C-alpha positions in Angstrom: 110.0 172.2 161.9 112.8 171.8 159.3 115.2 174.8 158.9 114.1 175.2 155.2 110.5 175.8 156.3 111.6 178.3 158.9 113.7 180.1 156.3 110.7 180.2 153.9 108.5 181.5 156.6 110.9 184.3 157.5 111.4 185.1 153.8 107.6 185.5 153.3 107.3 187.8 156.3 110.3 189.8 155.3 108.8 190.3 151.9 105.5 191.3 153.3 107.1 193.8 155.7 109.2 195.2 152.8 106.1 195.7 150.7 104.3 197.4 153.6 107.2 199.6 154.3 107.2 200.8 150.6 103.5 201.6 150.9 104.1 203.6 154.0 107.0 205.4 152.3 104.8 206.3 149.4 102.0 207.6 151.6 104.6 209.7 153.5 105.8 211.2 150.2 102.2 212.1 149.3 101.9 213.9 152.7 105.0 215.9 151.8 103.7 217.0 148.4 104.3 214.1 146.0 101.5 214.2 143.5 101.8 210.5 142.5 98.6 208.6 143.3 98.8 205.9 145.8 98.2 202.4 144.5 95.6 200.3 146.3 96.9 198.5 149.3 96.0 195.0 150.1 97.0 193.2 153.3 99.6 190.5 152.7 98.4 187.0 152.4 100.6 185.4 155.1 99.3 182.2 156.7 101.9 181.8 159.4 102.4 183.9 162.5 105.0 186.7 162.5 108.4 185.4 163.6 109.5 186.8 166.9 112.7 188.1 165.3 110.6 190.5 163.2 108.4 191.8 166.0 110.3 195.0 166.6 110.3 195.9 162.9 106.6 195.1 162.5 105.7 197.2 165.6 107.7 200.2 164.3 106.1 199.8 160.9 102.6 199.7 162.5 103.4 202.9 164.4 104.4 204.7 161.2 101.4 203.3 159.4 99.0 204.6 162.0 100.7 208.0 162.1 100.4 208.3 158.3 96.8 207.2 158.3 96.0 209.9 160.9 97.9 212.5 158.9 96.1 211.5 155.7 92.8 211.8 157.4 93.6 215.2 158.8 94.9 216.4 155.4 91.7 215.2 153.8 89.6 217.0 156.3 91.6 220.2 155.7 91.3 219.9 152.0 87.5 219.4 152.3 87.2 222.6 154.5 89.3 224.6 152.0 87.1 223.5 149.1 84.0 224.5 151.1 85.5 228.0 151.8 86.5 228.4 148.1 83.0 227.4 147.0 81.4 230.0 149.4 83.8 232.8 148.3 83.3 231.9 144.7 79.5 232.0 144.9 79.7 235.3 146.8 82.0 237.0 144.4 80.8 235.6 141.1 78.7 238.0 139.1 75.3 236.9 138.0 74.6 236.4 134.3 71.2 237.9 134.8 70.7 241.6 134.5 70.4 243.4 137.8 67.9 246.0 136.5 65.7 246.6 133.5 65.9 249.7 131.3 62.3 250.7 130.6 63.1 254.1 129.2 63.3 252.9 125.6 
């Protein structure tokens, strides 16, 4: 394989890993309180295998990505539970708009 083709291949993978790293960074910021919505994520369209020289970086990035996904799932579950509690407390403490008795003395 010509050196130019190898350079292009490495460049495509480097760009894909850079983009993935930015996505993981954004998700980590959300976990730490950033209110910016996450853009949709799409897997990179890379048709060649990962170069061996980038394997360590890709594995580290995968480890971070899995950790963030697990943390986001846990945070989502926690948020859902909090909403359920708030709904129960709200329904238990909200006064009814209907009268609680009728005055028949008039």
